[in-house]
N, CA, C and O atoms as CSV, one atom per row, in Angstrom:
chain,resi,resn,atom,element,x,y,z
A,1,UNK,N,N,7.170,-5.829,6.225
A,1,UNK,CA,C,7.879,-4.894,5.369
A,1,UNK,C,C,7.803,-3.510,6.007
A,1,UNK,O,O,6.733,-3.080,6.438
A,2,UNK,N,N,8.923,-2.824,6.067
A,2,UNK,CA,C,8.930,-1.500,6.655
A,2,UNK,C,C,8.778,-0.436,5.576
A,2,UNK,O,O,8.737,-0.738,4.383
A,3,UNK,N,N,8.697,0.807,6.019
A,3,UNK,CA,C,8.477,1.911,5.091
A,3,UNK,C,C,9.625,2.046,4.086
A,3,UNK,O,O,9.393,2.373,2.922
A,4,UNK,N,N,10.847,1.799,4.527
A,4,UNK,CA,C,11.980,1.890,3.602
A,4,UNK,C,C,11.840,0.839,2.495
A,4,UNK,O,O,12.153,1.116,1.338
A,5,UNK,N,N,11.378,-0.345,2.839
A,5,UNK,CA,C,11.194,-1.392,1.829
A,5,UNK,C,C,10.101,-0.988,0.836
A,5,UNK,O,O,10.218,-1.252,-0.361
A,6,UNK,N,N,9.049,-0.353,1.330
A,6,UNK,CA,C,7.992,0.138,0.437
A,6,UNK,C,C,8.589,1.164,-0.526
A,6,UNK,O,O,8.348,1.118,-1.732
A,7,UNK,N,N,9.370,2.090,0.031
A,7,UNK,CA,C,10.014,3.123,-0.784
A,7,UNK,C,C,10.901,2.486,-1.859
A,7,UNK,O,O,10.830,2.852,-3.032
A,8,UNK,N,N,11.725,1.540,-1.448
A,8,UNK,CA,C,12.647,0.902,-2.388
A,8,UNK,C,C,11.904,0.135,-3.477
A,8,UNK,O,O,12.362,0.081,-4.619
A,9,UNK,N,N,10.756,-0.461,-3.134
A,9,UNK,CA,C,9.997,-1.188,-4.150
A,9,UNK,C,C,9.385,-0.232,-5.174
A,9,UNK,O,O,9.135,-0.613,-6.318
A,10,UNK,N,N,9.146,1.005,-4.757
A,10,UNK,CA,C,8.582,2.014,-5.664
A,10,UNK,C,C,9.663,2.693,-6.504
A,10,UNK,O,O,9.372,3.205,-7.584
A,11,UNK,N,N,10.893,2.702,-6.025
A,11,UNK,CA,C,12.018,3.362,-6.697
A,11,UNK,C,C,12.538,2.455,-7.818
A,11,UNK,O,O,13.535,1.752,-7.650
A,12,UNK,N,N,11.857,2.482,-8.942
A,12,UNK,CA,C,12.135,1.546,-10.038
A,12,UNK,C,C,13.535,1.690,-10.630
A,12,UNK,O,O,14.134,0.692,-11.032
A,13,UNK,N,N,14.072,2.917,-10.693
A,13,UNK,CA,C,15.397,3.079,-11.292
A,13,UNK,C,C,16.529,3.024,-10.266
A,13,UNK,O,O,17.701,3.132,-10.625
A,14,UNK,N,N,16.175,2.854,-8.985
A,14,UNK,CA,C,17.176,2.667,-7.945
A,14,UNK,C,C,18.034,3.879,-7.647
A,14,UNK,O,O,19.141,3.736,-7.129
A,15,UNK,N,N,17.536,5.093,-7.968
A,15,UNK,CA,C,18.350,6.285,-7.736
A,15,UNK,C,C,18.157,6.897,-6.342
A,15,UNK,O,O,18.740,7.934,-6.025
A,16,UNK,N,N,17.330,6.240,-5.512
A,16,UNK,CA,C,17.121,6.742,-4.158
A,16,UNK,C,C,16.103,7.866,-4.072
A,16,UNK,O,O,15.970,8.516,-3.035
A,17,UNK,N,N,15.393,8.092,-5.156
A,17,UNK,CA,C,14.373,9.152,-5.199
A,17,UNK,C,C,13.170,8.641,-5.990
A,17,UNK,O,O,13.322,7.863,-6.932
A,18,UNK,N,N,11.980,9.084,-5.601
A,18,UNK,CA,C,10.770,8.730,-6.339
A,18,UNK,C,C,10.393,9.892,-7.240
A,18,UNK,O,O,10.034,10.970,-6.767
A,19,UNK,N,N,10.479,9.664,-8.533
A,19,UNK,CA,C,10.040,10.678,-9.492
A,19,UNK,C,C,8.510,10.660,-9.531
A,19,UNK,O,O,7.874,9.730,-9.035
A,20,UNK,N,N,7.943,11.684,-10.119
A,20,UNK,CA,C,6.492,11.725,-10.283
A,20,UNK,C,C,6.018,10.518,-11.080
A,20,UNK,O,O,4.971,9.945,-10.777
A,21,UNK,N,N,6.783,10.129,-12.095
A,21,UNK,CA,C,6.402,8.986,-12.928
A,21,UNK,C,C,6.411,7.698,-12.113
A,21,UNK,O,O,5.493,6.887,-12.235
A,22,UNK,N,N,7.441,7.497,-11.277
A,22,UNK,CA,C,7.502,6.289,-10.448
A,22,UNK,C,C,6.349,6.279,-9.449
A,22,UNK,O,O,5.711,5.246,-9.241
A,23,UNK,N,N,6.088,7.409,-8.843
A,23,UNK,CA,C,5.003,7.503,-7.878
A,23,UNK,C,C,3.664,7.208,-8.555
A,23,UNK,O,O,2.857,6.437,-8.036
A,24,UNK,N,N,3.435,7.822,-9.705
A,24,UNK,CA,C,2.180,7.601,-10.428
A,24,UNK,C,C,2.020,6.137,-10.828
A,24,UNK,O,O,0.941,5.565,-10.674
A,25,UNK,N,N,3.081,5.535,-11.337
A,25,UNK,CA,C,3.044,4.140,-11.758
A,25,UNK,C,C,2.701,3.219,-10.591
A,25,UNK,O,O,1.836,2.351,-10.711
A,26,UNK,N,N,3.376,3.409,-9.472
A,26,UNK,CA,C,3.174,2.527,-8.320
A,26,UNK,C,C,1.790,2.696,-7.712
A,26,UNK,O,O,1.130,1.709,-7.384
A,27,UNK,N,N,1.351,3.929,-7.562
A,27,UNK,CA,C,0.037,4.149,-6.954
A,27,UNK,C,C,-1.063,3.669,-7.893
A,27,UNK,O,O,-2.018,3.029,-7.451
A,28,UNK,N,N,-0.941,3.969,-9.168
A,28,UNK,CA,C,-1.955,3.530,-10.129
A,28,UNK,C,C,-2.015,2.010,-10.217
A,28,UNK,O,O,-3.076,1.452,-10.496
A,29,UNK,N,N,-0.891,1.331,-9.981
A,29,UNK,CA,C,-0.884,-0.134,-10.051
A,29,UNK,C,C,-1.702,-0.760,-8.929
A,29,UNK,O,O,-2.006,-1.952,-8.982
A,30,UNK,N,N,-2.059,0.012,-7.927
A,30,UNK,CA,C,-2.896,-0.506,-6.851
A,30,UNK,C,C,-4.365,-0.499,-7.241
A,30,UNK,O,O,-5.217,-0.997,-6.504
A,31,UNK,N,N,-4.654,0.071,-8.407
A,31,UNK,CA,C,-6.043,0.174,-8.838
A,31,UNK,C,C,-6.638,1.525,-8.510
A,31,UNK,O,O,-7.773,1.809,-8.893
A,32,UNK,N,N,-5.893,2.364,-7.808
A,32,UNK,CA,C,-6.380,3.693,-7.458
A,32,UNK,C,C,-6.257,4.617,-8.666
A,32,UNK,O,O,-5.372,4.449,-9.505
A,33,UNK,N,N,-7.149,5.582,-8.739
A,33,UNK,CA,C,-7.102,6.561,-9.803
A,33,UNK,C,C,-6.063,7.608,-9.414
A,33,UNK,O,O,-6.276,8.364,-8.466
A,34,UNK,N,N,-4.958,7.663,-10.122
A,34,UNK,CA,C,-3.851,8.555,-9.784
A,34,UNK,C,C,-3.058,8.808,-11.052
A,34,UNK,O,O,-2.483,7.884,-11.628
A,35,UNK,N,N,-3.028,10.054,-11.485
A,35,UNK,CA,C,-2.380,10.395,-12.750
A,35,UNK,C,C,-0.980,10.957,-12.516
A,35,UNK,O,O,-0.575,11.224,-11.385
A,36,UNK,N,N,-0.268,11.124,-13.601
A,36,UNK,CA,C,1.040,11.764,-13.537
A,36,UNK,C,C,0.892,13.186,-13.000
A,36,UNK,O,O,1.737,13.657,-12.239
A,37,UNK,N,N,-0.174,13.859,-13.393
A,37,UNK,CA,C,-0.412,15.213,-12.906
A,37,UNK,C,C,-0.623,15.224,-11.389
A,37,UNK,O,O,-0.164,16.139,-10.705
A,38,UNK,N,N,-1.321,14.203,-10.862
A,38,UNK,CA,C,-1.500,14.085,-9.413
A,38,UNK,C,C,-0.150,13.927,-8.724
A,38,UNK,O,O,0.115,14.559,-7.701
A,39,UNK,N,N,0.695,13.079,-9.294
A,39,UNK,CA,C,2.019,12.843,-8.714
A,39,UNK,C,C,2.864,14.106,-8.783
A,39,UNK,O,O,3.571,14.434,-7.830
A,40,UNK,N,N,2.795,14.814,-9.905
A,40,UNK,CA,C,3.564,16.049,-10.037
A,40,UNK,C,C,3.099,17.094,-9.034
A,40,UNK,O,O,3.895,17.920,-8.586
A,41,UNK,N,N,1.825,17.067,-8.680
A,41,UNK,CA,C,1.321,17.993,-7.662
A,41,UNK,C,C,1.956,17.697,-6.303
A,41,UNK,O,O,2.142,18.605,-5.492
A,42,UNK,N,N,2.286,16.435,-6.055
A,42,UNK,CA,C,2.923,16.053,-4.791
A,42,UNK,C,C,4.422,16.334,-4.786
A,42,UNK,O,O,4.955,16.820,-3.788
A,43,UNK,N,N,5.098,16.039,-5.872
A,43,UNK,CA,C,6.560,16.144,-5.888
A,43,UNK,C,C,7.068,17.354,-6.645
A,43,UNK,O,O,8.253,17.678,-6.565
A,44,UNK,N,N,6.191,18.033,-7.383
A,44,UNK,CA,C,6.617,19.148,-8.217
A,44,UNK,C,C,7.034,18.637,-9.581
A,44,UNK,O,O,7.558,17.529,-9.703
A,45,UNK,N,N,6.802,19.440,-10.607
A,45,UNK,CA,C,7.166,19.052,-11.965
A,45,UNK,C,C,8.688,18.920,-12.025
A,45,UNK,O,O,9.416,19.856,-11.692
A,46,UNK,N,N,9.153,17.764,-12.448
A,46,UNK,CA,C,10.586,17.505,-12.531
A,46,UNK,C,C,11.223,17.197,-11.183
A,46,UNK,O,O,12.428,16.955,-11.105
A,47,UNK,N,N,10.429,17.205,-10.130
A,47,UNK,CA,C,10.961,16.936,-8.797
A,47,UNK,C,C,10.902,15.466,-8.450
A,47,UNK,O,O,10.449,14.641,-9.243
A,48,UNK,N,N,11.366,15.151,-7.258
A,48,UNK,CA,C,11.359,13.774,-6.785
A,48,UNK,C,C,11.360,13.784,-5.264
A,48,UNK,O,O,11.753,14.765,-4.634
A,49,UNK,N,N,10.915,12.681,-4.690
A,49,UNK,CA,C,10.900,12.515,-3.239
A,49,UNK,C,C,12.054,11.617,-2.824
A,49,UNK,O,O,12.187,10.504,-3.333
A,50,UNK,N,N,12.892,12.090,-1.901
A,50,UNK,CA,C,13.861,11.183,-1.308
A,50,UNK,C,C,13.144,10.434,-0.184
A,50,UNK,O,O,11.974,10.704,0.090
A,51,UNK,N,N,13.832,9.499,0.466
A,51,UNK,CA,C,13.169,8.689,1.483
A,51,UNK,C,C,12.601,9.547,2.607
A,51,UNK,O,O,11.491,9.294,3.074
A,52,UNK,N,N,13.347,10.557,3.046
A,52,UNK,CA,C,12.887,11.388,4.146
A,52,UNK,C,C,11.597,12.134,3.776
A,52,UNK,O,O,10.682,12.228,4.594
A,53,UNK,N,N,11.522,12.660,2.556
A,53,UNK,CA,C,10.310,13.350,2.114
A,53,UNK,C,C,9.142,12.365,1.991
A,53,UNK,O,O,8.007,12.697,2.333
A,54,UNK,N,N,9.424,11.164,1.508
A,54,UNK,CA,C,8.401,10.122,1.413
A,54,UNK,C,C,7.889,9.761,2.807
A,54,UNK,O,O,6.686,9.621,3.027
A,55,UNK,N,N,8.822,9.614,3.736
A,55,UNK,CA,C,8.471,9.293,5.120
A,55,UNK,C,C,7.583,10.385,5.726
A,55,UNK,O,O,6.617,10.084,6.426
A,56,UNK,N,N,7.913,11.651,5.456
A,56,UNK,CA,C,7.102,12.769,5.950
A,56,UNK,C,C,5.713,12.746,5.319
A,56,UNK,O,O,4.717,13.016,5.990
A,57,UNK,N,N,5.648,12.426,4.037
A,57,UNK,CA,C,4.360,12.358,3.338
A,57,UNK,C,C,3.471,11.281,3.954
A,57,UNK,O,O,2.285,11.510,4.189
A,58,UNK,N,N,4.042,10.114,4.212
A,58,UNK,CA,C,3.282,9.022,4.824
A,58,UNK,C,C,2.893,9.388,6.252
A,58,UNK,O,O,1.766,9.126,6.671
A,59,UNK,N,N,3.813,9.991,7.004
A,59,UNK,CA,C,3.520,10.377,8.390
A,59,UNK,C,C,2.438,11.442,8.458
A,59,UNK,O,O,1.688,11.509,9.432
A,60,UNK,N,N,2.355,12.274,7.427
A,60,UNK,CA,C,1.348,13.336,7.408
A,60,UNK,C,C,-0.049,12.799,7.133
A,60,UNK,O,O,-1.043,13.489,7.361
A,61,UNK,N,N,-0.122,11.577,6.647
A,61,UNK,CA,C,-1.425,10.961,6.392
A,61,UNK,C,C,-2.105,10.727,7.728
A,61,UNK,O,O,-1.528,10.082,8.604
A,62,UNK,N,N,-3.314,11.235,7.905
A,62,UNK,CA,C,-3.973,11.090,9.204
A,62,UNK,C,C,-4.300,9.639,9.526
A,62,UNK,O,O,-4.828,8.907,8.688
A,63,UNK,N,N,-3.981,9.234,10.747
A,63,UNK,CA,C,-4.308,7.884,11.203
A,63,UNK,C,C,-5.783,7.794,11.567
A,63,UNK,O,O,-6.407,6.750,11.375
A,64,UNK,N,N,-6.327,8.845,12.074
A,64,UNK,CA,C,-7.742,8.915,12.438
A,64,UNK,C,C,-8.369,10.085,11.701
A,64,UNK,O,O,-7.720,11.119,11.544
A,65,UNK,N,N,-9.603,9.960,11.246
A,65,UNK,CA,C,-10.221,11.067,10.541
A,65,UNK,C,C,-10.530,12.210,11.490
A,65,UNK,O,O,-10.928,11.990,12.633
A,66,UNK,N,N,-10.343,13.425,11.010
A,66,UNK,CA,C,-10.749,14.589,11.791
A,66,UNK,C,C,-12.264,14.699,11.709
A,66,UNK,O,O,-12.897,13.950,10.965
A,67,UNK,N,N,-12.851,15.619,12.459
A,67,UNK,CA,C,-14.309,15.759,12.418
A,67,UNK,C,C,-14.785,16.094,11.021
A,67,UNK,O,O,-15.806,15.582,10.561
A,68,UNK,N,N,-14.029,16.971,10.339
A,68,UNK,CA,C,-14.468,17.328,8.989
A,68,UNK,C,C,-14.280,16.182,8.009
A,68,UNK,O,O,-14.995,16.115,7.009
A,69,UNK,N,N,-13.337,15.275,8.264
A,69,UNK,CA,C,-13.144,14.118,7.396
A,69,UNK,C,C,-14.071,12.973,7.775
A,69,UNK,O,O,-14.238,12.024,7.009
A,70,UNK,N,N,-14.666,13.060,8.946
A,70,UNK,CA,C,-15.497,11.976,9.440
A,70,UNK,C,C,-16.578,11.555,8.468
A,70,UNK,O,O,-16.897,10.370,8.368
A,71,UNK,N,N,-17.150,12.517,7.747
A,71,UNK,CA,C,-18.193,12.173,6.783
A,71,UNK,C,C,-17.622,11.362,5.626
A,71,UNK,O,O,-18.325,10.546,5.030
A,72,UNK,N,N,-16.344,11.586,5.306
A,72,UNK,CA,C,-15.704,10.829,4.242
A,72,UNK,C,C,-15.344,9.422,4.685
A,72,UNK,O,O,-15.138,8.540,3.851
A,73,UNK,N,N,-15.266,9.205,6.007
A,73,UNK,CA,C,-14.856,7.909,6.525
A,73,UNK,C,C,-15.815,6.815,6.065
A,73,UNK,O,O,-15.380,5.709,5.742
A,74,UNK,N,N,-17.114,7.110,6.033
A,74,UNK,CA,C,-18.089,6.122,5.571
A,74,UNK,C,C,-17.867,5.756,4.119
A,74,UNK,O,O,-17.968,4.588,3.747
A,75,UNK,N,N,-17.563,6.757,3.290
A,75,UNK,CA,C,-17.294,6.501,1.878
A,75,UNK,C,C,-16.003,5.708,1.708
A,75,UNK,O,O,-15.915,4.805,0.877
A,76,UNK,N,N,-15.008,6.064,2.511
A,76,UNK,CA,C,-13.729,5.357,2.440
A,76,UNK,C,C,-13.900,3.913,2.888
A,76,UNK,O,O,-13.350,3.000,2.271
A,77,UNK,N,N,-14.653,3.705,3.950
A,77,UNK,CA,C,-14.895,2.345,4.433
A,77,UNK,C,C,-15.694,1.554,3.394
A,77,UNK,O,O,-15.451,0.363,3.201
A,78,UNK,N,N,-16.638,2.207,2.730
A,78,UNK,CA,C,-17.415,1.521,1.682
A,78,UNK,C,C,-16.500,1.105,0.536
A,78,UNK,O,O,-16.628,-0.002,0.012
A,79,UNK,N,N,-15.568,1.991,0.137
A,79,UNK,CA,C,-14.611,1.648,-0.920
A,79,UNK,C,C,-13.725,0.491,-0.471
A,79,UNK,O,O,-13.419,-0.406,-1.257
A,80,UNK,N,N,-13.316,0.516,0.793
A,80,UNK,CA,C,-12.479,-0.547,1.336
A,80,UNK,C,C,-13.208,-1.886,1.273
A,80,UNK,O,O,-12.611,-2.897,0.900
A,81,UNK,N,N,-14.485,-1.905,1.632
A,81,UNK,CA,C,-15.226,-3.170,1.653
A,81,UNK,C,C,-15.451,-3.741,0.254
A,81,UNK,O,O,-15.694,-4.939,0.106
A,82,UNK,N,N,-15.373,-2.890,-0.775
A,82,UNK,CA,C,-15.459,-3.403,-2.148
A,82,UNK,C,C,-14.306,-4.369,-2.407
A,82,UNK,O,O,-14.480,-5.400,-3.056
A,83,UNK,N,N,-13.125,-4.020,-1.889
A,83,UNK,CA,C,-11.939,-4.855,-2.076
A,83,UNK,C,C,-11.818,-5.948,-1.024
A,83,UNK,O,O,-11.337,-7.042,-1.321
A,84,UNK,N,N,-12.243,-5.667,0.189
A,84,UNK,CA,C,-12.137,-6.628,1.299
A,84,UNK,C,C,-13.403,-7.468,1.297
A,84,UNK,O,O,-14.433,-7.050,1.826
A,85,UNK,N,N,-13.328,-8.645,0.706
A,85,UNK,CA,C,-14.526,-9.459,0.520
A,85,UNK,C,C,-14.491,-10.778,1.261
A,85,UNK,O,O,-15.459,-11.539,1.233
A,86,UNK,N,N,-13.400,-11.048,1.912
A,86,UNK,CA,C,-13.248,-12.365,2.508
A,86,UNK,C,C,-13.514,-12.377,4.005
A,86,UNK,O,O,-13.320,-13.404,4.655
A,87,UNK,N,N,-13.953,-11.254,4.563
A,87,UNK,CA,C,-14.246,-11.199,5.981
A,87,UNK,C,C,-13.027,-11.269,6.877
A,87,UNK,O,O,-13.140,-11.564,8.067
A,88,UNK,N,N,-11.852,-10.998,6.305
A,88,UNK,CA,C,-10.620,-11.065,7.077
A,88,UNK,C,C,-10.226,-9.704,7.643
A,88,UNK,O,O,-9.215,-9.598,8.336
A,89,UNK,N,N,-11.001,-8.671,7.363
A,89,UNK,CA,C,-10.687,-7.345,7.869
A,89,UNK,C,C,-9.597,-6.641,7.091
A,89,UNK,O,O,-9.084,-5.617,7.543
A,90,UNK,N,N,-9.229,-7.162,5.934
A,90,UNK,CA,C,-8.190,-6.542,5.123
A,90,UNK,C,C,-8.299,-6.982,3.674
A,90,UNK,O,O,-9.016,-7.926,3.341
A,91,UNK,N,N,-7.572,-6.278,2.826
A,91,UNK,CA,C,-7.550,-6.601,1.404
A,91,UNK,C,C,-6.424,-7.607,1.176
A,91,UNK,O,O,-5.251,-7.291,1.371
A,92,UNK,N,N,-6.786,-8.803,0.769
A,92,UNK,CA,C,-5.816,-9.859,0.501
A,92,UNK,C,C,-5.508,-9.886,-0.998
A,92,UNK,O,O,-6.260,-9.315,-1.788
A,93,UNK,N,N,-4.424,-10.534,-1.397
A,93,UNK,CA,C,-4.155,-10.648,-2.830
A,93,UNK,C,C,-5.329,-11.280,-3.587
A,93,UNK,O,O,-5.651,-10.871,-4.703
A,94,UNK,N,N,-5.958,-12.273,-2.972
A,94,UNK,CA,C,-7.095,-12.944,-3.620
A,94,UNK,C,C,-8.297,-12.018,-3.775
A,94,UNK,O,O,-8.932,-11.997,-4.829
A,95,UNK,N,N,-8.614,-11.248,-2.723
A,95,UNK,CA,C,-9.768,-10.348,-2.817
A,95,UNK,C,C,-9.483,-9.196,-3.778
A,95,UNK,O,O,-10.385,-8.735,-4.478
A,96,UNK,N,N,-8.228,-8.727,-3.816
A,96,UNK,CA,C,-7.857,-7.671,-4.762
A,96,UNK,C,C,-7.986,-8.188,-6.191
A,96,UNK,O,O,-8.518,-7.496,-7.059
A,97,UNK,N,N,-7.503,-9.397,-6.434
A,97,UNK,CA,C,-7.583,-9.986,-7.771
A,97,UNK,C,C,-9.041,-10.134,-8.216
A,97,UNK,O,O,-9.389,-9.817,-9.353
A,98,UNK,N,N,-9.873,-10.613,-7.314
A,98,UNK,CA,C,-11.287,-10.805,-7.629
A,98,UNK,C,C,-11.960,-9.464,-7.970
A,98,UNK,O,O,-12.706,-9.362,-8.944
A,99,UNK,N,N,-11.685,-8.449,-7.158
A,99,UNK,CA,C,-12.313,-7.145,-7.391
A,99,UNK,C,C,-11.820,-6.532,-8.687
A,99,UNK,O,O,-12.619,-6.024,-9.473
A,100,UNK,N,N,-10.512,-6.570,-8.924
A,100,UNK,CA,C,-9.976,-6.025,-10.167
A,100,UNK,C,C,-10.555,-6.749,-11.375
A,100,UNK,O,O,-10.837,-6.127,-12.399
A,101,UNK,N,N,-10.733,-8.061,-11.258
A,101,UNK,CA,C,-11.323,-8.834,-12.341
A,101,UNK,C,C,-12.742,-8.357,-12.636
A,101,UNK,O,O,-13.134,-8.226,-13.796
A,102,UNK,N,N,-13.507,-8.100,-11.578
A,102,UNK,CA,C,-14.875,-7.588,-11.762
A,102,UNK,C,C,-14.878,-6.215,-12.421
A,102,UNK,O,O,-15.842,-5.843,-13.089
A,103,UNK,N,N,-13.786,-5.458,-12.229
A,103,UNK,CA,C,-13.663,-4.130,-12.827
A,103,UNK,C,C,-13.023,-4.174,-14.219
A,103,UNK,O,O,-12.780,-3.133,-14.830
A,104,UNK,N,N,-12.752,-5.400,-14.717
A,104,UNK,CA,C,-12.204,-5.561,-16.049
A,104,UNK,C,C,-10.685,-5.549,-16.112
A,104,UNK,O,O,-10.115,-5.545,-17.203
A,105,UNK,N,N,-10.020,-5.543,-14.965
A,105,UNK,CA,C,-8.558,-5.572,-14.904
A,105,UNK,C,C,-8.111,-6.974,-14.551
A,105,UNK,O,O,-8.364,-7.437,-13.439
A,106,UNK,N,N,-7.462,-7.650,-15.456
A,106,UNK,CA,C,-6.968,-9.010,-15.205
A,106,UNK,C,C,-5.558,-8.944,-14.630
A,106,UNK,O,O,-4.646,-8.440,-15.286
A,107,UNK,N,N,-5.371,-9.441,-13.425
A,107,UNK,CA,C,-4.058,-9.488,-12.777
A,107,UNK,C,C,-3.856,-10.878,-12.203
A,107,UNK,O,O,-4.802,-11.497,-11.716
A,108,UNK,N,N,-2.614,-11.374,-12.261
A,108,UNK,CA,C,-2.364,-12.655,-11.612
A,108,UNK,C,C,-2.098,-12.414,-10.125
A,108,UNK,O,O,-1.907,-11.275,-9.698
A,109,UNK,N,N,-2.088,-13.470,-9.359
A,109,UNK,CA,C,-1.985,-13.363,-7.905
A,109,UNK,C,C,-0.664,-12.724,-7.484
A,109,UNK,O,O,-0.625,-12.002,-6.487
A,110,UNK,N,N,0.420,-12.975,-8.225
A,110,UNK,CA,C,1.712,-12.364,-7.891
A,110,UNK,C,C,1.682,-10.853,-8.100
A,110,UNK,O,O,2.271,-10.110,-7.315
A,111,UNK,N,N,1.004,-10.392,-9.147
A,111,UNK,CA,C,0.863,-8.950,-9.364
A,111,UNK,C,C,0.072,-8.320,-8.219
A,111,UNK,O,O,0.401,-7.225,-7.761
A,112,UNK,N,N,-0.962,-9.008,-7.762
A,112,UNK,CA,C,-1.765,-8.494,-6.651
A,112,UNK,C,C,-0.953,-8.453,-5.361
A,112,UNK,O,O,-1.069,-7.507,-4.582
A,113,UNK,N,N,-0.137,-9.468,-5.135
A,113,UNK,CA,C,0.755,-9.454,-3.960
A,113,UNK,C,C,1.688,-8.251,-4.021
A,113,UNK,O,O,1.921,-7.580,-3.016
A,114,UNK,N,N,2.217,-7.989,-5.207
A,114,UNK,CA,C,3.128,-6.864,-5.400
A,114,UNK,C,C,2.426,-5.542,-5.130
A,114,UNK,O,O,2.997,-4.657,-4.493
A,115,UNK,N,N,1.206,-5.399,-5.603
A,115,UNK,CA,C,0.436,-4.174,-5.358
A,115,UNK,C,C,0.230,-3.962,-3.860
A,115,UNK,O,O,0.415,-2.860,-3.343
A,116,UNK,N,N,-0.148,-5.018,-3.186
A,116,UNK,CA,C,-0.399,-4.938,-1.743
A,116,UNK,C,C,0.889,-4.616,-1.004
A,116,UNK,O,O,0.886,-3.835,-0.053
A,117,UNK,N,N,1.956,-5.202,-1.428
A,117,UNK,CA,C,3.259,-5.010,-0.780
A,117,UNK,C,C,3.645,-3.536,-0.715
A,117,UNK,O,O,4.290,-3.116,0.246
A,118,UNK,N,N,3.275,-2.763,-1.688
A,118,UNK,CA,C,3.665,-1.354,-1.743
A,118,UNK,C,C,3.092,-0.534,-0.592
A,118,UNK,O,O,3.695,0.454,-0.176
A,119,UNK,N,N,1.937,-0.935,-0.076
A,119,UNK,CA,C,1.295,-0.158,0.985
A,119,UNK,C,C,1.086,-0.946,2.267
A,119,UNK,O,O,0.463,-0.455,3.208
A,120,UNK,N,N,1.598,-2.152,2.305
A,120,UNK,CA,C,1.470,-3.015,3.485
A,120,UNK,C,C,2.564,-2.634,4.486
A,120,UNK,O,O,3.636,-3.239,4.504
A,121,UNK,N,N,2.286,-1.639,5.307
A,121,UNK,CA,C,3.311,-1.080,6.187
A,121,UNK,C,C,3.717,-2.014,7.310
A,121,UNK,O,O,4.841,-1.923,7.803
A,122,UNK,N,N,2.825,-2.921,7.732
A,122,UNK,CA,C,3.191,-3.824,8.829
A,122,UNK,C,C,3.687,-5.187,8.328
A,122,UNK,O,O,4.049,-6.048,9.130
A,123,UNK,N,N,3.703,-5.381,7.006
A,123,UNK,CA,C,4.284,-6.582,6.429
A,123,UNK,C,C,3.488,-7.859,6.612
A,123,UNK,O,O,4.046,-8.950,6.497
A,124,UNK,N,N,2.177,-7.749,6.899
A,124,UNK,CA,C,1.389,-8.964,7.115
A,124,UNK,C,C,0.770,-9.524,5.837
A,124,UNK,O,O,0.066,-10.532,5.883
A,125,UNK,N,N,1.025,-8.879,4.697
A,125,UNK,CA,C,0.515,-9.379,3.424
A,125,UNK,C,C,-0.916,-8.985,3.128
A,125,UNK,O,O,-1.503,-9.453,2.152
A,126,UNK,N,N,-1.485,-8.123,3.966
A,126,UNK,CA,C,-2.880,-7.696,3.846
A,126,UNK,C,C,-2.924,-6.178,4.037
A,126,UNK,O,O,-2.188,-5.635,4.862
A,127,UNK,N,N,-3.776,-5.500,3.285
A,127,UNK,CA,C,-3.974,-4.063,3.480
A,127,UNK,C,C,-5.116,-3.881,4.479
A,127,UNK,O,O,-6.269,-4.204,4.196
A,128,UNK,N,N,-4.767,-3.357,5.650
A,128,UNK,CA,C,-5.779,-3.067,6.671
A,128,UNK,C,C,-6.494,-1.774,6.295
A,128,UNK,O,O,-6.078,-1.068,5.376
A,129,UNK,N,N,-7.568,-1.472,7.013
A,129,UNK,CA,C,-8.283,-0.226,6.734
A,129,UNK,C,C,-7.372,0.977,6.958
A,129,UNK,O,O,-7.417,1.928,6.177
A,130,UNK,N,N,-6.551,0.963,7.997
A,130,UNK,CA,C,-5.645,2.088,8.261
A,130,UNK,C,C,-4.626,2.247,7.142
A,130,UNK,O,O,-4.326,3.370,6.735
A,131,UNK,N,N,-4.092,1.144,6.641
A,131,UNK,CA,C,-3.146,1.214,5.523
A,131,UNK,C,C,-3.860,1.718,4.274
A,131,UNK,O,O,-3.289,2.492,3.506
A,132,UNK,N,N,-5.094,1.291,4.064
A,132,UNK,CA,C,-5.902,1.747,2.934
A,132,UNK,C,C,-6.138,3.249,3.051
A,132,UNK,O,O,-6.028,3.977,2.064
A,133,UNK,N,N,-6.463,3.713,4.256
A,133,UNK,CA,C,-6.702,5.141,4.478
A,133,UNK,C,C,-5.444,5.940,4.142
A,133,UNK,O,O,-5.517,6.957,3.452
A,134,UNK,N,N,-4.297,5.482,4.626
A,134,UNK,CA,C,-3.037,6.174,4.357
A,134,UNK,C,C,-2.737,6.177,2.851
A,134,UNK,O,O,-2.288,7.184,2.301
A,135,UNK,N,N,-2.989,5.043,2.197
A,135,UNK,CA,C,-2.764,4.953,0.760
A,135,UNK,C,C,-3.632,5.968,0.042
A,135,UNK,O,O,-3.154,6.637,-0.874
A,136,UNK,N,N,-4.876,6.102,0.425
A,136,UNK,CA,C,-5.776,7.025,-0.232
A,136,UNK,C,C,-5.370,8.482,-0.001
A,136,UNK,O,O,-5.571,9.327,-0.873
A,137,UNK,N,N,-4.807,8.774,1.158
A,137,UNK,CA,C,-4.321,10.134,1.416
A,137,UNK,C,C,-3.138,10.438,0.510
A,137,UNK,O,O,-3.033,11.542,-0.025
A,138,UNK,N,N,-2.250,9.473,0.333
A,138,UNK,CA,C,-1.097,9.659,-0.562
A,138,UNK,C,C,-1.584,9.829,-1.993
A,138,UNK,O,O,-1.054,10.654,-2.738
A,139,UNK,N,N,-2.590,9.053,-2.380
A,139,UNK,CA,C,-3.122,9.092,-3.736
A,139,UNK,C,C,-3.832,10.411,-4.010
A,139,UNK,O,O,-3.711,10.975,-5.098
A,140,UNK,N,N,-4.560,10.890,-3.039
A,140,UNK,CA,C,-5.330,12.132,-3.252
A,140,UNK,C,C,-4.644,13.214,-2.493
A,140,UNK,O,O,-5.094,14.360,-2.508
C-alpha cells in the first residue's frame, strides 16, 4: 500500500482532504492517544490536509532519531515491543489484537488489519519499527 492509499483510507468522506476529525479518528483507531485537539493543532481549527500536505507531514517525520531524540528511542522501542510480541520484528494484526485485548479494547482481526493498513507504508501487512516511529511523530 502506498502513501496515497493510506491517505484515501483515512479520508472517510471522500472529499480529498483530511479534516481534524478524520485524522483524530484514524490515528486514535490505532490505539494511540490522539485527541481532536491534537489533530486541530496539526491541521488548524476548521482546516484540513490535502494529499500534498499529508505527504509533507509524513516526509517530515524523522526516519532516524536525532541526538536529542536518541533518549526517546529507547522508550519508543519499548512501546513498540509491547505490541510486537511474535518475534517477527513488526506489529501484526494478531499481536495488535492481543495487546489491545490486554488493554481492555476488544477488536476483531479485520479491525486490527484495518488499523495496521493505515500506517503500513510498504504494504507488507505489518507495522515495522520505522513505520511505528513515523506514526508516533504524526500522532504527537
